N, C-alpha and C positions, 0 to 999 in steps of 0.2 A: 893964183899967183905963180907965175912960171917957175920951173925948177931951176935952181941956181946951179950952174956948171962949176962954180968956184967952191961950193960946199960938197966935198966928196967924203965926208966922214960916214960913220956907220949908219945914222938915221937915213942918210940918202941912199945908201947901198941896201938897206932893208926894206925899202919901198918901191913898188913899180908905179910909175905915172903913165898910164895908157894914153894920156893926152899929148905926150912928148914923142914924136915919131921916133927919134933917136933911141930913146929908152926902149919903146916897144920893139923896135928892130933888134936891138942889142939882146934883150931878154929873151925874145923868141929864138935867136940864133944860139944863145946859151943853153936853152932848154931843149933845143932841136925840135921846135914846133912852129907853126905859123903864128903871125900876129893876132889873128882871130881867136886862136886857142888861148893865147895869154890874156886876151880881153875877156874870154868866157871864164877863165879860171879866176881872174880878179873879180869878175862879178860874183862868182860862186863863193870865194873865201876871203875876199879883201886883197889889199895891195901888199901885203907881207910876203916877201920873197920866198921865205921857207915854206909858208903855207901854199903858196902858188905852185912851188916845185913839187911838194907832196901830193897836191891835187892832181898835177899833170902826171905824175908816176902812178898814181892810183886809178887813172882813167886813160890808159894808153890807147884804147880802142876809140877815143873820140878825136883822134887827129884829123885835122882838115888839111886841105892843100895849103901850101905856103903862099901867102898873099903879100 
């Protein structure tokens, strides 16, 4: 089911949907990484934004080119 842009409460902000291009682009920009890095982090730790951010901070050497 696609992400609802009308539902912007906490559950929506706490998860990253890597299948939505706009979300992937926005989260990548927020974290200062490329979209592929966000996808890899979600694959590693799940879609919780806090866990993804922690993962990306703990693995700064894995930065890929922004795509």
